[in-house]
C-alpha positions, -999 to 999 in steps of 0.1 A, spaced: 132 -509 708 119 -508 672 146 -503 646 130 -471 633 130 -457 668 166 -467 674 176 -451 641 159 -419 651 178 -419 684 211 -425 667 205 -397 642 195 -373 670 227 -383 689 249 -377 658 232 -343 652 238 -333 688 275 -343 687 278 -325 654 263 -293 669 287 -295 699 319 -299 679 319 -262 665 311 -250 700 340 -270 715 364 -258 688 353 -222 694 358 -226 731 392 -241 727 402 -213 703 390 -186 727 410 -202 756 441 -203 734 437 -166 726 434 -158 763 467 -176 768 483 -157 739 473 -121 740 498 -112 713 475 -130 688 442 -119 704 429 -88 686 406 -80 716 433 -82 743 448 -48 754 481 -41 737 511 -47 760 545 -39 746 560 -66 768 541 -93 750 560 -111 722 551 -101 686 520 -118 673 493 -118 646 474 -89 662 504 -67 672 505 -47 640 468 -40 639 468 -29 676 497 -5 668 478 9 639 448 16 661 469 39 683 475 64 655 457 96 664 448 84 699 475 98 722 455 90 754 451 53 745 487 51 733 500 65 765 478 41 784 496 13 765 530 27 775 519 28 812 505 -7 810 538 -19 795 559 -1 822 576 20 796 591 52 811 580 83 793 570 120 797 539 135 782 548 171 772 524 200 766 512 206 731 531 232 711 530 250 678 501 258 654 489 251 619 503 221 600 532 220 624 512 219 656 523 191 679 494 180 700 511 147 709 546 152 724 559 120 740 594 116 752 607 82 760 626 81 793 649 51 790 657 48 753 693 48 740 689 76 714 717 100 707 726 129 708 693 133 727 658 118 731 635 140 711 598 142 717 579 122 691 542 111 688 532 83 711 527 58 683 563 64 671 575 60 707 556 26 710 570 15 676 605 24 687 602 2 718 590 -28 698 617 -22 671 645 -21 697 633 -52 715 623 -75 686 647 -64 659 676 -41 669 688 -59 700 685 -94 687 702 -85 654 731 -69 673 736 -100 693 731 -125 665 750 -107 637 775 -84 655 780 -104 688 774 -73 710 746 -53 727 734 -19 715 748 11 734 733 40 713 710 46 683 720 78 666 693 99 650 692 130 627 661 144 643 623 139 646 607 174 643 611 197 613 584 220 603 586 214 565 570 198 536 581 166 521 617 168 506 618 204 518 597 217 489 576 249 490 545 229 479 532 194 484 522 173 514 536 182 548 562 158 561 555 135 590 584 153 606 563 185 608 545 169 638 574 147 650 555 117 637 587 104 623 624 100 632 655 95 611 680 69 622 716 73 611 738 48 629 741 23 657 769 21 683 776 -12 699 787 -17 735 821 -28 722 826 6 706 819 -3 669 797 21 650 775 9 622 765 38 598 737 37 573 758 59 550 790 39 552 779 4 558 747 -2 538 763 -15 507 780 -49 506 773 -83 521 794 -82 553 780 -84 589 774 -46 591 753 -45 559 734 -76 570 727 -60 604 714 -29 587 691 -48 564 679 -69 593 669 -39 614 653 -22 584 632 -52 577 623 -55 614 612 -18 615 585 -27 589 566 -47 614 559 -18 637 562 14 616 538 24 589 565 38 566 602 27 565 625 43 539 661 33 535 689 39 509 671 15 487 643 40 483 662 70 469 693 91 472 677 114 498 678 85 523 713 74 516 724 83 551 694 73 572 663 52 578 631 73 578 606 57 602 571 71 606 535 63 616 517 80 587 480 76 587 479 78 549 500 47 543 505 13 558 532 -13 551 556 9 530 589 -8 534 617 2 510 
């Protein structure tokens, strides 16, 4: 074969290989995503999957879509009850979802479905592991101060309506361990002991699933609780 012809064949072969490399890499990447749905932005959200790159974005897409959110709960085998809409005006609650197997106390209040989904992820990926790692015990109860309150922010007569007005928020006050110890936001936030480390750990963990997380570090109004919500206006507020 003449040298010029051989060179042309070699160049053609190199070009063909070069064209196949991106395709092979893309195929390998797609296969990896199929094996890791927590990182796959196109895979349906399942709350039983470990946290991944795409989890937060998938949770954000549930805001305002109660039907899709409840489909996620069903797919994830999370017990819940969908309650009828109630109320009117700024305090109308079109999405009332009550978790069926969550250790809230003194009761399990109806919240929006995105808050319910975030609570599940928070318990699994943050609260329970931190309790075992830092406190050496399992969680028995998570005490709250309420979810629904038809009011404006900070109880004022003017200004934006609180996320509590539609139960798109919940205030967490304390955690009770299975060994009987109670960890209070009001009493145990300050310091550097295990109780304070636990509270800071679960506060930080909440920021991966909730849109807004406010703690005693934010202001005096939150000295005794964590405010957790799925506000559409904000994303990633963690203080």
